[in-house]
C-alpha positions in Angstrom: 0.0 0.0 0.0 1.4 3.4 -1.0 1.6 6.4 1.4 -1.1 8.1 -0.6 -3.3 5.1 -0.4 -2.9 4.9 3.3 -3.5 8.6 3.7 -6.6 8.5 1.5 -8.0 5.4 3.5 -7.5 7.3 6.8 -9.1 10.5 5.5 -12.1 8.6 4.1 -12.9 7.3 7.6 -13.2 10.8 9.1 -16.8 11.5 9.9 -16.9 14.9 8.2 -15.3 13.6 5.0 -16.6 11.4 2.2 -14.9 9.9 -0.9 -15.7 11.6 -4.1 -14.6 12.2 -7.7 -12.3 15.2 -7.9 -13.6 18.2 -9.9 -10.4 18.1 -12.1 -11.3 14.5 -13.1 -7.9 13.0 -12.1 -7.5 10.5 -9.3 -9.5 10.3 -6.1 -10.7 12.9 -3.7 -12.3 13.5 -0.3 -14.9 16.3 0.4 -16.8 17.8 3.2 -20.2 19.4 3.0 -18.3 22.7 2.3 -16.4 21.4 -0.6 -13.4 19.5 -1.8 -10.5 19.0 0.7 -8.0 16.8 -1.1 -7.2 15.4 -4.5 -5.0 12.3 -4.7 -3.4 12.5 -8.2 -0.7 9.8 -7.9 0.9 7.5 -5.5 3.0 10.4 -4.1 1.2 13.8 -5.0 -1.8 15.2 -3.1 -3.4 18.6 -3.6 -5.0 20.0 -0.5 -7.4 22.9 -0.5 -6.8 25.4 2.3 -8.5 28.8 2.8 -6.4 31.9 2.0 -6.2 32.6 5.7 -4.8 29.2 6.5 -2.3 29.4 3.7 -1.1 32.8 5.0 -0.9 31.6 8.6 1.2 28.5 7.8 3.1 29.6 4.6 6.4 30.2 6.3 6.4 26.8 8.0 5.1 25.0 4.9 7.8 26.5 2.7 10.5 25.1 5.0 9.6 21.7 4.3 10.5 20.0 1.0 7.2 18.1 1.1 4.9 21.2 0.3 4.6 23.3 -2.7 2.6 26.6 -2.4 1.4 28.1 -5.7 0.9 31.9 -5.5 -2.9 32.7 -6.0 -4.0 29.1 -5.5 -6.1 27.8 -2.6 -4.4 24.5 -3.1 -1.1 23.3 -1.8 0.7 20.2 -3.2 2.2 17.7 -0.9 4.7 15.1 -1.9 4.4 11.9 0.2 7.9 10.4 0.5 7.9 9.4 4.2 5.4 8.5 6.9 6.0 12.0 8.4 4.7 13.5 5.1 1.4 11.6 5.7 1.3 13.0 9.3 1.8 16.5 7.8 -1.0 15.8 5.3 -3.4 14.6 8.0 -2.6 17.6 10.1 -3.2 20.1 7.3 -6.3 18.2 6.3 -7.6 18.8 9.8 -6.7 22.5 9.5 -8.4 22.6 6.1 -11.6 21.0 7.4 -11.7 23.4 10.5 -11.0 26.4 8.2 -13.8 25.6 5.9 -16.2 25.2 8.8 -15.1 28.4 10.6 -14.3 30.7 7.6 -16.1 29.3 4.6 -15.4 30.9 1.2 -17.4 33.9 0.4 -20.6 33.2 -1.6 -20.0 33.5 -5.3 -16.2 33.3 -5.0 -14.8 31.5 -8.0 -12.6 28.6 -6.9 -9.6 27.9 -9.1 -8.9 24.3 -10.0 -6.3 22.3 -8.1 -2.6 22.6 -8.7 -2.5 19.4 -10.8 -4.5 21.3 -13.5 -2.1 24.2 -13.3 1.0 22.0 -13.9 2.2 23.1 -10.5 3.1 19.7 -9.0 6.7 18.7 -8.1 9.2 18.7 -11.0 12.1 16.4 -10.7 15.2 18.0 -11.9 17.3 16.2 -14.5 20.9 16.3 -13.0 22.3 13.7 -15.4 24.4 16.2 -17.3 25.8 17.9 -14.3 
């Protein structure tokens, strides 16, 4: 079982989340009654939807980890699951995302931009073979 599969299975057991088809059409997702929380696009990459407020609050800490990619202007952060600690980080941030959606829901009529996978903003592996 991959780390992403394990994380997805755990999130799917949370009482406020349900399995769903991601709006981008790629992979698997979990949603709350307030909207999508996470898209699992591969065995390693997960897009997690946070509120603007949550991203601003945790941006400095998230940027210091190599497991998280923040895309300016996106409500989604991309997590690379390479270790069990990355799954722990995902579960913690998913809890933050769920609480933020419940406490500070998106304004009515606000256009939600697609996840980072649709923006080509996942992790890019550098080709260092010629170096």
